[in-house]
C-alpha angles and dihedrals in degrees: 000000000000121000117241121232109243111223119197109232123218116259096234103032135030090250122128111252095221091057090046091058091049093055123106123254094261093053092049091051090049091053092050093047090048089062093058097038095119093050091051091051090051091051091048088054099044100044097059091047090052091048092050091053091047091050091051091052092049092049091047090053092047092053092041094243093134 
């Protein structure tokens, strides 16, 4: 009976750790950004809404509405 090679799996993805270390810099950065994808989408949604509100306040102050 042949022994199987035990491969350490990544904590967040089902991706072998030894292959993860052999990846290039761009692929490693993509994997790390993929983990926080939902947070980035939330930030991309909230920031424009905040800027729109801020622009409305600035325009209201310019035209002496508030």
